[in-house]
Every structure is written in structure tokens, then in C-alpha cells.
PDB file with one MODEL, atoms N, CA, C and O in Angstrom:
MODEL        1
ATOM      1  N   MET A   1      13.612   7.146  -3.045  1.00  0.00           N
ATOM      2  CA  MET A   1      13.767   7.417  -4.470  1.00  0.00           C
ATOM      3  C   MET A   1      13.598   8.912  -4.722  1.00  0.00           C
ATOM      4  O   MET A   1      12.656   9.536  -4.234  1.00  0.00           O
ATOM      5  N   GLN A   2      14.513   9.467  -5.482  1.00  0.00           N
ATOM      6  CA  GLN A   2      14.491  10.904  -5.748  1.00  0.00           C
ATOM      7  C   GLN A   2      13.492  11.236  -6.851  1.00  0.00           C
ATOM      8  O   GLN A   2      13.415  10.549  -7.870  1.00  0.00           O
ATOM      9  N   GLU A   3      12.738  12.295  -6.627  1.00  0.00           N
ATOM     10  CA  GLU A   3      11.758  12.738  -7.609  1.00  0.00           C
ATOM     11  C   GLU A   3      12.458  13.448  -8.755  1.00  0.00           C
ATOM     12  O   GLU A   3      13.362  14.254  -8.539  1.00  0.00           O
ATOM     13  N   ARG A   4      12.031  13.142  -9.985  1.00  0.00           N
ATOM     14  CA  ARG A   4      12.594  13.818 -11.155  1.00  0.00           C
ATOM     15  C   ARG A   4      11.766  15.044 -11.478  1.00  0.00           C
ATOM     16  O   ARG A   4      10.580  15.114 -11.154  1.00  0.00           O
ATOM     17  N   LYS A   5      12.396  16.000 -12.112  1.00  0.00           N
ATOM     18  CA  LYS A   5      11.702  17.207 -12.558  1.00  0.00           C
ATOM     19  C   LYS A   5      11.497  17.131 -14.064  1.00  0.00           C
ATOM     20  O   LYS A   5      12.434  16.884 -14.823  1.00  0.00           O
ATOM     21  N   ILE A   6      10.273  17.344 -14.475  1.00  0.00           N
ATOM     22  CA  ILE A   6       9.922  17.373 -15.891  1.00  0.00           C
ATOM     23  C   ILE A   6       9.233  18.705 -16.143  1.00  0.00           C
ATOM     24  O   ILE A   6       8.347  19.104 -15.387  1.00  0.00           O
ATOM     25  N   LYS A   7       9.635  19.383 -17.189  1.00  0.00           N
ATOM     26  CA  LYS A   7       9.045  20.684 -17.529  1.00  0.00           C
ATOM     27  C   LYS A   7       7.616  20.492 -18.034  1.00  0.00           C
ATOM     28  O   LYS A   7       7.397  19.952 -19.119  1.00  0.00           O
ATOM     29  N   ALA A   8       6.656  20.936 -17.240  1.00  0.00           N
ATOM     30  CA  ALA A   8       5.235  20.742 -17.563  1.00  0.00           C
ATOM     31  C   ALA A   8       4.861  21.397 -18.886  1.00  0.00           C
ATOM     32  O   ALA A   8       4.125  20.813 -19.681  1.00  0.00           O
ATOM     33  N   LYS A   9       5.361  22.600 -19.125  1.00  0.00           N
ATOM     34  CA  LYS A   9       5.011  23.297 -20.366  1.00  0.00           C
ATOM     35  C   LYS A   9       5.559  22.565 -21.584  1.00  0.00           C
ATOM     36  O   LYS A   9       4.940  22.588 -22.647  1.00  0.00           O
ATOM     37  N   ARG A  10       6.705  21.920 -21.443  1.00  0.00           N
ATOM     38  CA  ARG A  10       7.286  21.172 -22.556  1.00  0.00           C
ATOM     39  C   ARG A  10       6.431  19.935 -22.862  1.00  0.00           C
ATOM     40  O   ARG A  10       6.165  19.631 -24.025  1.00  0.00           O
ATOM     41  N   VAL A  11       6.007  19.230 -21.816  1.00  0.00           N
ATOM     42  CA  VAL A  11       5.157  18.047 -22.019  1.00  0.00           C
ATOM     43  C   VAL A  11       3.820  18.481 -22.629  1.00  0.00           C
ATOM     44  O   VAL A  11       3.317  17.835 -23.548  1.00  0.00           O
ATOM     45  N   ALA A  12       3.249  19.569 -22.119  1.00  0.00           N
ATOM     46  CA  ALA A  12       1.979  20.069 -22.656  1.00  0.00           C
ATOM     47  C   ALA A  12       2.119  20.430 -24.131  1.00  0.00           C
ATOM     48  O   ALA A  12       1.220  20.155 -24.925  1.00  0.00           O
ATOM     49  N   ALA A  13       3.241  21.046 -24.503  1.00  0.00           N
ATOM     50  CA  ALA A  13       3.472  21.396 -25.909  1.00  0.00           C
ATOM     51  C   ALA A  13       3.540  20.136 -26.766  1.00  0.00           C
ATOM     52  O   ALA A  13       3.024  20.114 -27.883  1.00  0.00           O
ATOM     53  N   ASP A  14       4.175  19.089 -26.247  1.00  0.00           N
ATOM     54  CA  ASP A  14       4.248  17.829 -26.982  1.00  0.00           C
ATOM     55  C   ASP A  14       2.865  17.200 -27.128  1.00  0.00           C
ATOM     56  O   ASP A  14       2.544  16.643 -28.178  1.00  0.00           O
ATOM     57  N   VAL A  15       2.050  17.287 -26.085  1.00  0.00           N
ATOM     58  CA  VAL A  15       0.670  16.780 -26.151  1.00  0.00           C
ATOM     59  C   VAL A  15      -0.106  17.566 -27.202  1.00  0.00           C
ATOM     60  O   VAL A  15      -0.807  16.974 -28.023  1.00  0.00           O
ATOM     61  N   HIS A  16       0.009  18.880 -27.185  1.00  0.00           N
ATOM     62  CA  HIS A  16      -0.697  19.721 -28.158  1.00  0.00           C
ATOM     63  C   HIS A  16      -0.226  19.431 -29.585  1.00  0.00           C
ATOM     64  O   HIS A  16      -0.998  19.566 -30.534  1.00  0.00           O
ATOM     65  N   ALA A  17       1.025  19.037 -29.735  1.00  0.00           N
ATOM     66  CA  ALA A  17       1.580  18.723 -31.051  1.00  0.00           C
ATOM     67  C   ALA A  17       1.141  17.342 -31.538  1.00  0.00           C
ATOM     68  O   ALA A  17       1.421  16.957 -32.674  1.00  0.00           O
ATOM     69  N   GLY A  18       0.441  16.594 -30.659  1.00  0.00           N
ATOM     70  CA  GLY A  18      -0.092  15.295 -31.056  1.00  0.00           C
ATOM     71  C   GLY A  18       0.825  14.120 -30.782  1.00  0.00           C
ATOM     72  O   GLY A  18       0.621  13.037 -31.330  1.00  0.00           O
ATOM     73  N   MET A  19       1.830  14.315 -29.946  1.00  0.00           N
ATOM     74  CA  MET A  19       2.760  13.234 -29.626  1.00  0.00           C
ATOM     75  C   MET A  19       2.028  12.120 -28.895  1.00  0.00           C
ATOM     76  O   MET A  19       1.276  12.381 -27.956  1.00  0.00           O
ATOM     77  N   GLY A  20       2.241  10.893 -29.315  1.00  0.00           N
ATOM     78  CA  GLY A  20       1.578   9.734 -28.729  1.00  0.00           C
ATOM     79  C   GLY A  20       2.184   9.324 -27.397  1.00  0.00           C
ATOM     80  O   GLY A  20       3.269   9.770 -27.022  1.00  0.00           O
ATOM     81  N   ASP A  21       1.462   8.468 -26.694  1.00  0.00           N
ATOM     82  CA  ASP A  21       1.896   8.027 -25.375  1.00  0.00           C
ATOM     83  C   ASP A  21       3.259   7.353 -25.395  1.00  0.00           C
ATOM     84  O   ASP A  21       4.118   7.665 -24.571  1.00  0.00           O
ATOM     85  N   SER A  22       3.465   6.433 -26.331  1.00  0.00           N
ATOM     86  CA  SER A  22       4.732   5.701 -26.347  1.00  0.00           C
ATOM     87  C   SER A  22       5.911   6.634 -26.603  1.00  0.00           C
ATOM     88  O   SER A  22       6.986   6.450 -26.031  1.00  0.00           O
ATOM     89  N   VAL A  23       5.716   7.623 -27.451  1.00  0.00           N
ATOM     90  CA  VAL A  23       6.781   8.589 -27.732  1.00  0.00           C
ATOM     91  C   VAL A  23       7.042   9.455 -26.498  1.00  0.00           C
ATOM     92  O   VAL A  23       8.193   9.723 -26.154  1.00  0.00           O
ATOM     93  N   LEU A  24       5.973   9.890 -25.838  1.00  0.00           N
ATOM     94  CA  LEU A  24       6.141  10.681 -24.612  1.00  0.00           C
ATOM     95  C   LEU A  24       6.865   9.868 -23.540  1.00  0.00           C
ATOM     96  O   LEU A  24       7.757  10.380 -22.864  1.00  0.00           O
ATOM     97  N   MET A  25       6.480   8.604 -23.387  1.00  0.00           N
ATOM     98  CA  MET A  25       7.108   7.762 -22.369  1.00  0.00           C
ATOM     99  C   MET A  25       8.598   7.591 -22.659  1.00  0.00           C
ATOM    100  O   MET A  25       9.421   7.623 -21.744  1.00  0.00           O
ATOM    101  N   GLU A  26       8.940   7.410 -23.928  1.00  0.00           N
ATOM    102  CA  GLU A  26      10.347   7.253 -24.288  1.00  0.00           C
ATOM    103  C   GLU A  26      11.108   8.571 -24.099  1.00  0.00           C
ATOM    104  O   GLU A  26      12.198   8.589 -23.528  1.00  0.00           O
ATOM    105  N   LYS A  27      10.532   9.657 -24.577  1.00  0.00           N
ATOM    106  CA  LYS A  27      11.202  10.964 -24.500  1.00  0.00           C
ATOM    107  C   LYS A  27      11.494  11.371 -23.060  1.00  0.00           C
ATOM    108  O   LYS A  27      12.571  11.884 -22.756  1.00  0.00           O
ATOM    109  N   TYR A  28      10.517  11.137 -22.172  1.00  0.00           N
ATOM    110  CA  TYR A  28      10.658  11.581 -20.782  1.00  0.00           C
ATOM    111  C   TYR A  28      10.993  10.442 -19.820  1.00  0.00           C
ATOM    112  O   TYR A  28      10.999  10.638 -18.604  1.00  0.00           O
ATOM    113  N   THR A  29      11.268   9.263 -20.353  1.00  0.00           N
ATOM    114  CA  THR A  29      11.611   8.076 -19.568  1.00  0.00           C
ATOM    115  C   THR A  29      10.574   7.829 -18.468  1.00  0.00           C
ATOM    116  O   THR A  29      10.888   7.812 -17.278  1.00  0.00           O
ATOM    117  N   LEU A  30       9.324   7.637 -18.912  1.00  0.00           N
ATOM    118  CA  LEU A  30       8.210   7.423 -17.998  1.00  0.00           C
ATOM    119  C   LEU A  30       7.578   6.061 -18.229  1.00  0.00           C
ATOM    120  O   LEU A  30       7.575   5.546 -19.347  1.00  0.00           O
ATOM    121  N   THR A  31       7.048   5.487 -17.168  1.00  0.00           N
ATOM    122  CA  THR A  31       6.218   4.304 -17.310  1.00  0.00           C
ATOM    123  C   THR A  31       4.819   4.765 -17.696  1.00  0.00           C
ATOM    124  O   THR A  31       4.523   5.958 -17.642  1.00  0.00           O
ATOM    125  N   ALA A  32       3.972   3.843 -18.080  1.00  0.00           N
ATOM    126  CA  ALA A  32       2.589   4.197 -18.421  1.00  0.00           C
ATOM    127  C   ALA A  32       1.887   4.844 -17.233  1.00  0.00           C
ATOM    128  O   ALA A  32       1.138   5.807 -17.391  1.00  0.00           O
ATOM    129  N   LYS A  33       2.134   4.309 -16.050  1.00  0.00           N
ATOM    130  CA  LYS A  33       1.508   4.849 -14.842  1.00  0.00           C
ATOM    131  C   LYS A  33       2.024   6.267 -14.542  1.00  0.00           C
ATOM    132  O   LYS A  33       1.251   7.141 -14.151  1.00  0.00           O
ATOM    133  N   GLU A  34       3.314   6.484 -14.726  1.00  0.00           N
ATOM    134  CA  GLU A  34       3.880   7.815 -14.500  1.00  0.00           C
ATOM    135  C   GLU A  34       3.351   8.812 -15.520  1.00  0.00           C
ATOM    136  O   GLU A  34       3.057   9.957 -15.175  1.00  0.00           O
ATOM    137  N   LEU A  35       3.227   8.384 -16.781  1.00  0.00           N
ATOM    138  CA  LEU A  35       2.678   9.275 -17.809  1.00  0.00           C
ATOM    139  C   LEU A  35       1.252   9.667 -17.458  1.00  0.00           C
ATOM    140  O   LEU A  35       0.871  10.830 -17.594  1.00  0.00           O
ATOM    141  N   GLU A  36       0.474   8.711 -17.012  1.00  0.00           N
ATOM    142  CA  GLU A  36      -0.903   9.010 -16.612  1.00  0.00           C
ATOM    143  C   GLU A  36      -0.930  10.066 -15.519  1.00  0.00           C
ATOM    144  O   GLU A  36      -1.745  10.988 -15.563  1.00  0.00           O
ATOM    145  N   ALA A  37      -0.045   9.936 -14.540  1.00  0.00           N
ATOM    146  CA  ALA A  37       0.022  10.906 -13.443  1.00  0.00           C
ATOM    147  C   ALA A  37       0.428  12.288 -13.961  1.00  0.00           C
ATOM    148  O   ALA A  37      -0.121  13.302 -13.530  1.00  0.00           O
ATOM    149  N   VAL A  38       1.381  12.322 -14.878  1.00  0.00           N
ATOM    150  CA  VAL A  38       1.831  13.595 -15.451  1.00  0.00           C
ATOM    151  C   VAL A  38       0.688  14.256 -16.207  1.00  0.00           C
ATOM    152  O   VAL A  38       0.450  15.454 -16.053  1.00  0.00           O
ATOM    153  N   LEU A  39      -0.024  13.477 -17.025  1.00  0.00           N
ATOM    154  CA  LEU A  39      -1.130  14.044 -17.800  1.00  0.00           C
ATOM    155  C   LEU A  39      -2.239  14.571 -16.894  1.00  0.00           C
ATOM    156  O   LEU A  39      -2.811  15.626 -17.165  1.00  0.00           O
ATOM    157  N   ARG A  40      -2.541  13.851 -15.833  1.00  0.00           N
ATOM    158  CA  ARG A  40      -3.569  14.326 -14.890  1.00  0.00           C
ATOM    159  C   ARG A  40      -3.121  15.615 -14.203  1.00  0.00           C
ATOM    160  O   ARG A  40      -3.932  16.509 -13.960  1.00  0.00           O
ATOM    161  N   LYS A  41      -1.834  15.706 -13.894  1.00  0.00           N
ATOM    162  CA  LYS A  41      -1.299  16.922 -13.273  1.00  0.00           C
ATOM    163  C   LYS A  41      -1.400  18.099 -14.248  1.00  0.00           C
ATOM    164  O   LYS A  41      -1.707  19.220 -13.843  1.00  0.00           O
ATOM    165  N   LEU A  42      -1.140  17.838 -15.534  1.00  0.00           N
ATOM    166  CA  LEU A  42      -1.263  18.896 -16.536  1.00  0.00           C
ATOM    167  C   LEU A  42      -2.695  19.420 -16.614  1.00  0.00           C
ATOM    168  O   LEU A  42      -2.913  20.613 -16.828  1.00  0.00           O
ATOM    169  N   VAL A  43      -3.665  18.530 -16.443  1.00  0.00           N
ATOM    170  CA  VAL A  43      -5.069  18.956 -16.418  1.00  0.00           C
ATOM    171  C   VAL A  43      -5.315  19.817 -15.181  1.00  0.00           C
ATOM    172  O   VAL A  43      -5.954  20.866 -15.266  1.00  0.00           O
ATOM    173  N   GLU A  44      -4.803  19.369 -14.028  1.00  0.00           N
ATOM    174  CA  GLU A  44      -5.004  20.103 -12.773  1.00  0.00           C
ATOM    175  C   GLU A  44      -4.482  21.532 -12.852  1.00  0.00           C
ATOM    176  O   GLU A  44      -5.076  22.442 -12.273  1.00  0.00           O
ATOM    177  N   VAL A  45      -3.377  21.736 -13.562  1.00  0.00           N
ATOM    178  CA  VAL A  45      -2.782  23.072 -13.633  1.00  0.00           C
ATOM    179  C   VAL A  45      -3.171  23.806 -14.922  1.00  0.00           C
ATOM    180  O   VAL A  45      -2.566  24.815 -15.282  1.00  0.00           O
ATOM    181  N   ASP A  46      -4.187  23.280 -15.606  1.00  0.00           N
ATOM    182  CA  ASP A  46      -4.759  23.898 -16.807  1.00  0.00           C
ATOM    183  C   ASP A  46      -3.794  24.067 -17.974  1.00  0.00           C
ATOM    184  O   ASP A  46      -3.900  25.029 -18.734  1.00  0.00           O
ATOM    185  N   LEU A  47      -2.852  23.135 -18.121  1.00  0.00           N
ATOM    186  CA  LEU A  47      -1.963  23.176 -19.281  1.00  0.00           C
ATOM    187  C   LEU A  47      -2.509  22.323 -20.428  1.00  0.00           C
ATOM    188  O   LEU A  47      -2.169  22.548 -21.590  1.00  0.00           O
ATOM    189  N   ILE A  48      -3.359  21.339 -20.097  1.00  0.00           N
ATOM    190  CA  ILE A  48      -4.150  20.631 -21.107  1.00  0.00           C
ATOM    191  C   ILE A  48      -5.572  20.538 -20.566  1.00  0.00           C
ATOM    192  O   ILE A  48      -5.800  20.658 -19.363  1.00  0.00           O
ATOM    193  N   THR A  49      -6.512  20.324 -21.460  1.00  0.00           N
ATOM    194  CA  THR A  49      -7.916  20.281 -21.043  1.00  0.00           C
ATOM    195  C   THR A  49      -8.337  18.851 -20.711  1.00  0.00           C
ATOM    196  O   THR A  49      -7.666  17.882 -21.068  1.00  0.00           O
ATOM    197  N   HIS A  50      -9.461  18.753 -20.021  1.00  0.00           N
ATOM    198  CA  HIS A  50     -10.043  17.437 -19.736  1.00  0.00           C
ATOM    199  C   HIS A  50     -10.339  16.712 -21.053  1.00  0.00           C
ATOM    200  O   HIS A  50     -10.170  15.497 -21.144  1.00  0.00           O
ATOM    201  N   MET A  51     -10.776  17.452 -22.062  1.00  0.00           N
ATOM    202  CA  MET A  51     -11.095  16.843 -23.352  1.00  0.00           C
ATOM    203  C   MET A  51      -9.839  16.280 -24.011  1.00  0.00           C
ATOM    204  O   MET A  51      -9.881  15.197 -24.594  1.00  0.00           O
ATOM    205  N   GLU A  52      -8.733  16.998 -23.926  1.00  0.00           N
ATOM    206  CA  GLU A  52      -7.479  16.483 -24.494  1.00  0.00           C
ATOM    207  C   GLU A  52      -7.066  15.183 -23.796  1.00  0.00           C
ATOM    208  O   GLU A  52      -6.608  14.243 -24.444  1.00  0.00           O
ATOM    209  N   LEU A  53      -7.229  15.139 -22.496  1.00  0.00           N
ATOM    210  CA  LEU A  53      -6.902  13.925 -21.755  1.00  0.00           C
ATOM    211  C   LEU A  53      -7.845  12.798 -22.157  1.00  0.00           C
ATOM    212  O   LEU A  53      -7.403  11.671 -22.384  1.00  0.00           O
ATOM    213  N   TYR A  54      -9.133  13.091 -22.247  1.00  0.00           N
ATOM    214  CA  TYR A  54     -10.130  12.086 -22.632  1.00  0.00           C
ATOM    215  C   TYR A  54      -9.837  11.536 -24.029  1.00  0.00           C
ATOM    216  O   TYR A  54      -9.906  10.327 -24.252  1.00  0.00           O
ATOM    217  N   GLU A  55      -9.513  12.422 -24.961  1.00  0.00           N
ATOM    218  CA  GLU A  55      -9.244  12.002 -26.332  1.00  0.00           C
ATOM    219  C   GLU A  55      -8.025  11.088 -26.406  1.00  0.00           C
ATOM    220  O   GLU A  55      -7.956  10.221 -27.277  1.00  0.00           O
ATOM    221  N   ARG A  56      -7.076  11.270 -25.514  1.00  0.00           N
ATOM    222  CA  ARG A  56      -5.878  10.414 -25.498  1.00  0.00           C
ATOM    223  C   ARG A  56      -6.204   9.027 -24.983  1.00  0.00           C
ATOM    224  O   ARG A  56      -5.588   8.047 -25.401  1.00  0.00           O
ATOM    225  N   THR A  57      -7.171   8.935 -24.074  1.00  0.00           N
ATOM    226  CA  THR A  57      -7.432   7.661 -23.418  1.00  0.00           C
ATOM    227  C   THR A  57      -8.589   6.893 -24.034  1.00  0.00           C
ATOM    228  O   THR A  57      -8.781   5.721 -23.712  1.00  0.00           O
ATOM    229  N   SER A  58      -9.363   7.518 -24.909  1.00  0.00           N
ATOM    230  CA  SER A  58     -10.492   6.797 -25.499  1.00  0.00           C
ATOM    231  C   SER A  58     -10.047   6.119 -26.789  1.00  0.00           C
ATOM    232  O   SER A  58      -9.276   6.673 -27.572  1.00  0.00           O
ATOM    233  N   LEU A  59     -10.549   4.918 -26.985  1.00  0.00           N
ATOM    234  CA  LEU A  59     -10.239   4.167 -28.195  1.00  0.00           C
ATOM    235  C   LEU A  59     -11.457   4.130 -29.098  1.00  0.00           C
ATOM    236  O   LEU A  59     -12.578   3.914 -28.639  1.00  0.00           O
ATOM    237  N   SER A  60     -11.232   4.338 -30.356  1.00  0.00           N
ATOM    238  CA  SER A  60     -12.337   4.239 -31.309  1.00  0.00           C
ATOM    239  C   SER A  60     -12.574   2.770 -31.649  1.00  0.00           C
ATOM    240  O   SER A  60     -11.725   1.917 -31.393  1.00  0.00           O
ATOM    241  N   ASP A  61     -13.720   2.493 -32.220  1.00  0.00           N
ATOM    242  CA  ASP A  61     -14.028   1.125 -32.662  1.00  0.00           C
ATOM    243  C   ASP A  61     -12.989   0.653 -33.670  1.00  0.00           C
ATOM    244  O   ASP A  61     -12.599  -0.515 -33.655  1.00  0.00           O
ATOM    245  N   THR A  62     -12.540   1.542 -34.540  1.00  0.00           N
ATOM    246  CA  THR A  62     -11.559   1.177 -35.547  1.00  0.00           C
ATOM    247  C   THR A  62     -10.251   0.734 -34.901  1.00  0.00           C
ATOM    248  O   THR A  62      -9.660  -0.258 -35.327  1.00  0.00           O
ATOM    249  N   GLN A  63      -9.795   1.450 -33.883  1.00  0.00           N
ATOM    250  CA  GLN A  63      -8.561   1.088 -33.203  1.00  0.00           C
ATOM    251  C   GLN A  63      -8.699  -0.258 -32.494  1.00  0.00           C
ATOM    252  O   GLN A  63      -7.778  -1.074 -32.516  1.00  0.00           O
ATOM    253  N   ILE A  64      -9.838  -0.481 -31.875  1.00  0.00           N
ATOM    254  CA  ILE A  64     -10.069  -1.748 -31.176  1.00  0.00           C
ATOM    255  C   ILE A  64     -10.096  -2.900 -32.178  1.00  0.00           C
ATOM    256  O   ILE A  64      -9.487  -3.944 -31.942  1.00  0.00           O
ATOM    257  N   THR A  65     -10.800  -2.714 -33.293  1.00  0.00           N
ATOM    258  CA  THR A  65     -10.863  -3.749 -34.318  1.00  0.00           C
ATOM    259  C   THR A  65      -9.478  -4.039 -34.876  1.00  0.00           C
ATOM    260  O   THR A  65      -9.117  -5.205 -35.039  1.00  0.00           O
ATOM    261  N   LYS A  66      -8.699  -3.010 -35.172  1.00  0.00           N
ATOM    262  CA  LYS A  66      -7.350  -3.188 -35.707  1.00  0.00           C
ATOM    263  C   LYS A  66      -6.485  -3.958 -34.712  1.00  0.00           C
ATOM    264  O   LYS A  66      -5.753  -4.865 -35.106  1.00  0.00           O
ATOM    265  N   ALA A  67      -6.559  -3.613 -33.442  1.00  0.00           N
ATOM    266  CA  ALA A  67      -5.766  -4.310 -32.424  1.00  0.00           C
ATOM    267  C   ALA A  67      -6.151  -5.782 -32.360  1.00  0.00           C
ATOM    268  O   ALA A  67      -5.287  -6.649 -32.227  1.00  0.00           O
ATOM    269  N   PHE A  68      -7.438  -6.062 -32.454  1.00  0.00           N
ATOM    270  CA  PHE A  68      -7.909  -7.449 -32.423  1.00  0.00           C
ATOM    271  C   PHE A  68      -7.403  -8.209 -33.646  1.00  0.00           C
ATOM    272  O   PHE A  68      -6.889  -9.320 -33.519  1.00  0.00           O
ATOM    273  N   VAL A  69      -7.544  -7.623 -34.812  1.00  0.00           N
ATOM    274  CA  VAL A  69      -7.101  -8.275 -36.048  1.00  0.00           C
ATOM    275  C   VAL A  69      -5.596  -8.502 -36.014  1.00  0.00           C
ATOM    276  O   VAL A  69      -5.125  -9.575 -36.389  1.00  0.00           O
ATOM    277  N   ASP A  70      -4.833  -7.499 -35.566  1.00  0.00           N
ATOM    278  CA  ASP A  70      -3.382  -7.635 -35.480  1.00  0.00           C
ATOM    279  C   ASP A  70      -2.983  -8.752 -34.522  1.00  0.00           C
ATOM    280  O   ASP A  70      -2.070  -9.525 -34.808  1.00  0.00           O
ATOM    281  N   SER A  71      -3.665  -8.833 -33.395  1.00  0.00           N
ATOM    282  CA  SER A  71      -3.320  -9.869 -32.416  1.00  0.00           C
ATOM    283  C   SER A  71      -3.644 -11.264 -32.973  1.00  0.00           C
ATOM    284  O   SER A  71      -2.910 -12.217 -32.713  1.00  0.00           O
ATOM    285  N   ARG A  72      -4.722 -11.386 -33.726  1.00  0.00           N
ATOM    286  CA  ARG A  72      -5.089 -12.673 -34.353  1.00  0.00           C
ATOM    287  C   ARG A  72      -4.034 -13.055 -35.395  1.00  0.00           C
ATOM    288  O   ARG A  72      -3.664 -14.225 -35.498  1.00  0.00           O
ATOM    289  N   ALA A  73      -3.551 -12.087 -36.162  1.00  0.00           N
ATOM    290  CA  ALA A  73      -2.547 -12.360 -37.190  1.00  0.00           C
ATOM    291  C   ALA A  73      -1.252 -12.853 -36.541  1.00  0.00           C
ATOM    292  O   ALA A  73      -0.597 -13.747 -37.076  1.00  0.00           O
ATOM    293  N   ILE A  74      -0.885 -12.291 -35.416  1.00  0.00           N
ATOM    294  CA  ILE A  74       0.328 -12.706 -34.706  1.00  0.00           C
ATOM    295  C   ILE A  74       0.165 -14.142 -34.203  1.00  0.00           C
ATOM    296  O   ILE A  74       1.095 -14.942 -34.308  1.00  0.00           O
ATOM    297  N   GLU A  75      -1.001 -14.473 -33.661  1.00  0.00           N
ATOM    298  CA  GLU A  75      -1.250 -15.833 -33.162  1.00  0.00           C
ATOM    299  C   GLU A  75      -1.140 -16.843 -34.303  1.00  0.00           C
ATOM    300  O   GLU A  75      -0.619 -17.942 -34.113  1.00  0.00           O
ATOM    301  N   GLU A  76      -1.629 -16.472 -35.484  1.00  0.00           N
ATOM    302  CA  GLU A  76      -1.596 -17.376 -36.627  1.00  0.00           C
ATOM    303  C   GLU A  76      -0.178 -17.630 -37.112  1.00  0.00           C
ATOM    304  O   GLU A  76       0.096 -18.679 -37.694  1.00  0.00           O
ATOM    305  N   LEU A  77       0.738 -16.674 -36.878  1.00  0.00           N
ATOM    306  CA  LEU A  77       2.129 -16.858 -37.278  1.00  0.00           C
ATOM    307  C   LEU A  77       2.858 -17.833 -36.370  1.00  0.00           C
ATOM    308  O   LEU A  77       3.823 -18.472 -36.790  1.00  0.00           O
ATOM    309  N   ASP A  78       2.403 -17.951 -35.123  1.00  0.00           N
ATOM    310  CA  ASP A  78       3.082 -18.836 -34.158  1.00  0.00           C
ATOM    311  C   ASP A  78       2.920 -20.256 -34.461  1.00  0.00           C
ATOM    312  O   ASP A  78       3.437 -21.105 -33.735  1.00  0.00           O
TER     313      ASP A  78
ENDMDL
END
């Protein structure tokens, strides 16, 4: 399988602009696992900070509660 080239500075700029994971995955045609690898590489080359990576991967209580409530609402519709 041939390796694709993605412009690291462009991805870092999108991260700094607040682009979410799903948008990044769609824009750069990445799987979740590939996006994770790209983000870790950006940290390694100092284009994003460890804190920026941490903030992307941590979920707040509010987000967890919303996801739970949304999933319950979907089950009730079935």
C-alpha cells in the first residue's frame, strides 16, 4: 500500500482553527486510527502541543451525559 502525503502544517492550522475530528477525517480522508497517528506525529514535530492533543481526546462530563441521553432517545424511537 502506497503512503499518502499530507501537509503537516495544513493539518496543524486546521487543528489550531478548532476543526473537529470528523471534519479532519473527511477533509483528509483518514480513519480514526490514521487521524490519531497524524495528531501524534504533529506533537512529535512540535506543530501542536501535548495540551492541544489532550484537549481533543478528553471528554467533559457534559459531553458524556449528552451522548448518553442522545443514545437513550434513539433507543426509545426504535
